[in-house]
RODO-2510 file (C-alpha; in nm, 4 decimals, decimal comma):
residues 287
     n   res          X          Y          Z
     1     x     5,3853     0,8096     2,4704
     2     x     5,4522     0,7139     2,8565
     3     x     5,2034     0,5334     3,0496
     4     x     5,0889     0,8399     3,2803
     5     x     5,0016     1,0145     2,9335
     6     x     4,8255     0,6745     2,8304
     7     x     4,6184     0,6920     3,1603
     8     x     4,5486     1,0598     3,1117
     9     x     4,4011     1,0123     2,7813
    10     x     4,1736     0,7012     2,8317
    11     x     4,0498     0,9041     3,1253
    12     x     3,9796     1,1994     2,8821
    13     x     3,8152     0,9662     2,6154
    14     x     3,6154     0,7824     2,9307
    15     x     3,4882     1,1118     3,0728
    16     x     3,3919     1,2763     2,7034
    17     x     3,1752     0,9614     2,6172
    18     x     3,0150     0,9812     2,9717
    19     x     2,9209     1,3435     2,9094
    20     x     2,8434     1,2859     2,5380
    21     x     2,6061     1,0113     2,6510
    22     x     2,4346     1,1942     2,9165
    23     x     2,4198     1,5249     2,6942
    24     x     2,2300     1,2682     2,4210
    25     x     1,9948     1,0862     2,6762
    26     x     1,8658     1,4267     2,8446
    27     x     1,7870     1,5680     2,5002
    28     x     1,4881     1,8076     2,5074
    29     x     1,2485     1,9302     2,2335
    30     x     0,9377     1,9242     2,3972
    31     x     0,7881     2,0872     2,7103
    32     x     0,5120     2,0477     2,9598
    33     x     0,3957     2,4101     3,1242
    34     x     0,2359     2,3446     3,4635
    35     x     0,0450     2,6378     3,6200
    36     x     0,0180     2,5310     3,9931
    37     x    -0,1791     2,7102     4,2898
    38     x     0,1855     2,7860     4,4157
    39     x     0,3195     2,9237     4,0853
    40     x     0,4631     2,7930     3,7439
    41     x     0,6572     2,5287     3,6626
    42     x     0,7932     2,3898     3,3298
    43     x     0,9256     2,0440     3,2566
    44     x     1,1563     1,9632     2,9746
    45     x     1,0526     1,6025     2,8170
    46     x     1,3436     1,3757     2,7216
    47     x     1,3692     1,2591     2,3812
    48     x     1,5498     0,9321     2,5174
    49     x     1,2262     0,7940     2,6932
    50     x     0,9598     0,8456     2,3906
    51     x     0,6849     0,6517     2,5489
    52     x     0,6432     0,8161     2,8575
    53     x     0,7128     1,1450     2,6733
    54     x     0,4364     1,0755     2,4370
    55     x     0,2158     0,9319     2,7340
    56     x     0,2933     1,2879     2,9283
    57     x     0,2037     1,4812     2,6482
    58     x    -0,1020     1,3149     2,5627
    59     x    -0,2072     1,3256     2,9427
    60     x    -0,1348     1,7100     2,9058
    61     x    -0,3339     1,7319     2,5821
    62     x    -0,6130     1,5602     2,7187
    63     x    -0,6385     1,7976     2,9778
    64     x    -0,5934     1,5150     3,2484
    65     x    -0,3549     1,6841     3,4852
    66     x    -0,6086     2,0015     3,5377
    67     x    -0,7256     2,0701     3,8354
    68     x    -0,5684     1,7490     4,0141
    69     x    -0,3833     1,7481     4,3330
    70     x    -0,0276     1,7417     4,4508
    71     x    -0,1311     1,4634     4,6993
    72     x     0,1996     1,3716     4,8787
    73     x     0,5354     1,5783     4,9705
    74     x     0,8269     1,4101     5,1502
    75     x     1,0812     1,6686     5,2460
    76     x     1,3967     1,6246     5,1011
    77     x     1,2532     1,3663     4,8825
    78     x     0,9743     1,3845     4,6376
    79     x     0,6692     1,5516     4,5564
    80     x     0,3768     1,3212     4,3872
    81     x     0,1138     1,4855     4,1284
    82     x    -0,1581     1,3721     3,9184
    83     x    -0,4024     1,2238     4,1642
    84     x    -0,7726     1,3025     4,1077
    85     x    -0,9292     1,4758     4,3903
    86     x    -1,1049     1,3073     4,6712
    87     x    -0,9285     0,9551     4,5790
    88     x    -0,6185     0,7773     4,7891
    89     x    -0,3254     0,6588     4,5998
    90     x    -0,3587     0,3090     4,7172
    91     x    -0,7207     0,2785     4,6041
    92     x    -0,6387     0,4839     4,2618
    93     x    -0,3393     0,2176     4,1715
    94     x    -0,5276    -0,0963     4,2473
    95     x    -0,8164    -0,0111     4,0565
    96     x    -0,6681     0,1523     3,7329
    97     x    -0,3114     0,0236     3,7061
    98     x    -0,3404    -0,2574     3,4768
    99     x    -0,4976    -0,0257     3,2387
   100     x    -0,1297     0,0837     3,1851
   101     x     0,0653    -0,0126     2,8958
   102     x     0,3183     0,1990     2,9878
   103     x     0,6526    -0,0382     2,9863
   104     x     0,9616     0,0183     3,1439
   105     x     1,2215     0,2840     2,9656
   106     x     1,5019     0,3173     3,2539
   107     x     1,8119     0,4769     3,0950
   108     x     2,1554     0,4674     3,3000
   109     x     2,1874     0,8523     3,2216
   110     x     1,8379     0,9729     3,3473
   111     x     1,8719     0,9664     3,7227
   112     x     1,6841     1,1049     4,0347
   113     x     1,8783     1,4734     4,0421
   114     x     1,7330     1,7679     4,1655
   115     x     1,4698     1,8588     3,9458
   116     x     1,3999     1,5268     3,8044
   117     x     1,0658     1,3912     3,7284
   118     x     0,9766     1,0546     3,6886
   119     x     0,6425     0,8166     3,6355
   120     x     0,5100     0,6625     3,9389
   121     x     0,4295     0,2929     3,9799
   122     x     0,3082    -0,0265     4,1770
   123     x     0,5976    -0,1661     4,4083
   124     x     0,7797    -0,4492     4,2555
   125     x     0,6094    -0,7593     4,4198
   126     x     0,2682    -0,6379     4,2533
   127     x     0,4691    -0,5076     3,9355
   128     x     0,7484    -0,7409     3,8424
   129     x     0,7916    -0,5767     3,4893
   130     x     0,7979    -0,2171     3,6590
   131     x     0,5247    -0,1055     3,4370
   132     x     0,4790     0,2973     3,4942
   133     x     0,1384     0,4175     3,6000
   134     x     0,0250     0,6458     3,2730
   135     x    -0,0729     0,8977     3,5078
   136     x     0,0981     0,9771     3,8477
   137     x     0,4317     1,1481     3,8062
   138     x     0,6713     1,2799     4,0766
   139     x     0,9484     1,5651     4,1049
   140     x     1,2693     1,5258     4,2990
   141     x     1,3671     1,8090     4,5400
   142     x     1,5997     1,5826     4,7278
   143     x     1,9098     1,6535     4,9198
   144     x     2,2888     1,7174     4,8388
   145     x     2,4982     1,4332     4,9728
   146     x     2,8739     1,2954     5,0625
   147     x     3,0221     0,9863     5,0297
   148     x     2,9112     0,8612     5,3511
   149     x     2,5337     0,9413     5,2915
   150     x     2,5528     0,7538     4,9352
   151     x     2,7340     0,4460     5,1139
   152     x     2,4654     0,3989     5,3926
   153     x     2,2278     0,4844     5,1005
   154     x     2,3434     0,1875     4,8618
   155     x     2,3443    -0,0553     5,2119
   156     x     1,9979     0,0103     5,2962
   157     x     1,8564    -0,0577     4,9652
   158     x     2,0724    -0,3814     4,9233
   159     x     1,9930    -0,4687     5,2693
   160     x     1,6597    -0,6823     5,2048
   161     x     1,8030    -0,8738     4,9213
   162     x     2,1184    -0,9598     5,1081
   163     x     1,9257    -1,0435     5,3929
   164     x     1,6920    -1,3054     5,2236
   165     x     2,0102    -1,4813     5,0903
   166     x     2,1529    -1,4944     5,4506
   167     x     1,8550    -1,6157     5,5997
   168     x     1,8758    -1,9372     5,3320
   169     x     2,2315    -1,9446     5,3676
   170     x     2,2110    -1,9981     5,7689
   171     x     1,9610    -2,2745     5,6963
   172     x     2,2374    -2,5036     5,5490
   173     x     2,4464    -2,7179     5,7841
   174     x     2,7609    -2,5901     5,6896
   175     x     2,6703    -2,2417     5,7973
   176     x     2,3824    -2,2914     6,0668
   177     x     2,6012    -2,2237     6,3766
   178     x     2,6561    -1,8679     6,2681
   179     x     2,3024    -1,7698     6,3425
   180     x     2,3754    -1,8445     6,6960
   181     x     2,6528    -1,6434     6,6642
   182     x     2,4275    -1,3593     6,5448
   183     x     2,2011    -1,3986     6,7686
   184     x     2,4438    -1,3802     7,0632
   185     x     2,6546    -1,0535     6,9398
   186     x     2,2967    -0,8718     6,8717
   187     x     2,1740    -0,9664     7,2628
   188     x     2,4777    -0,8856     7,4088
   189     x     2,5261    -0,5655     7,2329
   190     x     2,8531    -0,6710     7,0397
   191     x     2,7821    -0,4555     6,7472
   192     x     3,1359    -0,4506     6,6004
   193     x     3,1635    -0,8694     6,5922
   194     x     2,7869    -0,8591     6,4949
   195     x     2,8684    -0,6145     6,1691
   196     x     3,2296    -0,8277     6,1296
   197     x     3,0227    -1,1523     6,0884
   198     x     2,7315    -1,0117     5,8769
   199     x     2,9778    -0,8900     5,6496
   200     x     3,1782    -1,1944     5,6062
   201     x     2,8146    -1,3857     5,5339
   202     x     2,7469    -1,1180     5,3029
   203     x     3,0860    -1,1950     5,0621
   204     x     2,9501    -1,5650     5,1174
   205     x     2,6141    -1,4969     4,9279
   206     x     2,7395    -1,2185     4,6640
   207     x     2,8112    -1,4901     4,3991
   208     x     2,4922    -1,6440     4,4667
   209     x     2,2925    -1,3795     4,3741
   210     x     2,5130    -1,2863     4,0752
   211     x     2,4366    -1,6445     3,9728
   212     x     2,0621    -1,5899     4,0168
   213     x     2,0978    -1,3068     3,7498
   214     x     2,0302    -1,0558     4,0294
   215     x     2,2435    -0,7272     4,1073
   216     x     2,3146    -0,5326     4,4034
   217     x     2,2536    -0,1446     4,3843
   218     x     2,5737     0,0417     4,3173
   219     x     2,6176     0,4122     4,2365
   220     x     2,8876     0,5001     3,9478
   221     x     3,1044     0,8446     3,9497
   222     x     2,8285     1,0201     3,7492
   223     x     2,5805     0,9548     3,9896
   224     x     2,7937     1,0144     4,3157
   225     x     2,9235     1,3236     4,1481
   226     x     2,5724     1,4641     4,0750
   227     x     2,4142     1,3809     4,4027
   228     x     2,7578     1,5146     4,5941
   229     x     2,7223     1,8408     4,3693
   230     x     2,3071     1,9297     4,3155
   231     x     2,1528     1,6817     4,5182
   232     x     1,8644     1,4403     4,4569
   233     x     1,6971     1,1111     4,5490
   234     x     1,9503     0,8259     4,4460
   235     x     1,7248     0,5417     4,5737
   236     x     1,4920     0,5656     4,3327
   237     x     1,7695     0,5227     4,0402
   238     x     1,6795     0,2607     3,8154
   239     x     1,3493     0,1712     4,0059
   240     x     1,1292     0,4711     3,8400
   241     x     1,1498     0,5817     3,4980
   242     x     1,2994     0,9280     3,4635
   243     x     1,1407     1,1264     3,1630
   244     x     1,2360     1,4729     3,2230
   245     x     1,3509     1,7390     3,4550
   246     x     1,2107     2,1125     3,5757
   247     x     1,4022     2,3924     3,3610
   248     x     1,1980     2,6565     3,5130
   249     x     1,0196     2,7194     3,8411
   250     x     1,2530     2,4925     4,0545
   251     x     1,1855     2,7708     4,3257
   252     x     0,8136     2,6367     4,3444
   253     x     0,9242     2,3100     4,3696
   254     x     1,1166     2,3815     4,6725
   255     x     0,8263     2,6025     4,8359
   256     x     0,5885     2,2880     4,7858
   257     x     0,8404     2,0642     4,9683
   258     x     0,8248     2,2983     5,2655
   259     x     0,4405     2,2688     5,2930
   260     x     0,3127     2,1149     5,6176
   261     x     0,2241     1,7292     5,5719
   262     x    -0,0286     1,4935     5,7630
   263     x    -0,1122     1,1197     5,7206
   264     x     0,0534     0,9539     5,4206
   265     x     0,2490     1,2893     5,3481
   266     x    -0,0275     1,4698     5,2231
   267     x    -0,0381     1,8213     5,2345
   268     x    -0,2477     1,9931     5,5349
   269     x    -0,3398     2,2464     5,2705
   270     x    -0,4578     2,1664     4,8991
   271     x    -0,2251     2,2317     4,6121
   272     x    -0,3424     2,1739     4,2606
   273     x    -0,1947     2,1953     3,9157
   274     x    -0,4674     2,4457     3,7975
   275     x    -0,3724     2,3819     3,4057
   276     x    -0,1097     2,2498     3,1756
   277     x     0,0035     2,3099     2,8264
   278     x     0,2731     2,1578     2,6022
   279     x     0,4957     2,4156     2,4230
   280     x     0,7847     2,3825     2,1832
   281     x     1,1743     2,4455     2,2031
   282     x     1,0830     2,7844     2,0482
   283     x     0,7905     2,8922     2,2939
   284     x     1,0463     2,7879     2,5660
   285     x     1,3342     2,9897     2,4550
   286     x     1,1015     3,3215     2,4278
   287     x     1,0092     3,2837     2,7965
***
């Protein structure tokens, strides 16, 4: 067997294993049917996230989602649901969050593609273990991307961590003079020079980031292909637990994503989940 054939065979094996892993992670046996004021949405619940699946099923069976608001809509982003009426998100989370014991179940093959359903949570600085809230959830509407857009999103996601490490680096005697150079380039609009120096400093601090056990955000080929073909919200990957996907009623999600919003992305007209119920795979196939 020549080198080309070996390479091709290796590629096929890796591709098959990847597809098999994605299929296994996204296996669905149970569904949640949500009747909203804008139409019906059916969510398939992943077997690979049992804690989040069972939590959601329990919420539906307890009628927790009946008559709650779609309280935030970000165009080409996410739609948040599950907030009790007349309560702001920040107040709800601060009062109820620590009642949740919904530990992180992030799966590398479950990403925030268009139609993905994830559980909301408090930000990292208040929630180092990334525990999910046990009621608030979101649906991805997102947008189709290309490699240039994805590269920009990755850079923005990593920017705060890189900036923190560079600020520490610039206080060291060996590098302190670079701060003056960065300021000079910025003041005089020398963007090319500023970018080149910042890139050089970034390369210096990457080993330190890795040594501290932290990882810069990257997108693998599966993510890139998914977002460049069907779209989604890649900046949420591995930050929030994706536990299901919309299997019917995506047109309703798209309709909700177009509503006019006001402060804090709150829809100007009230949109409700009227009622919800759990249905089996057999029941879903009959729809």
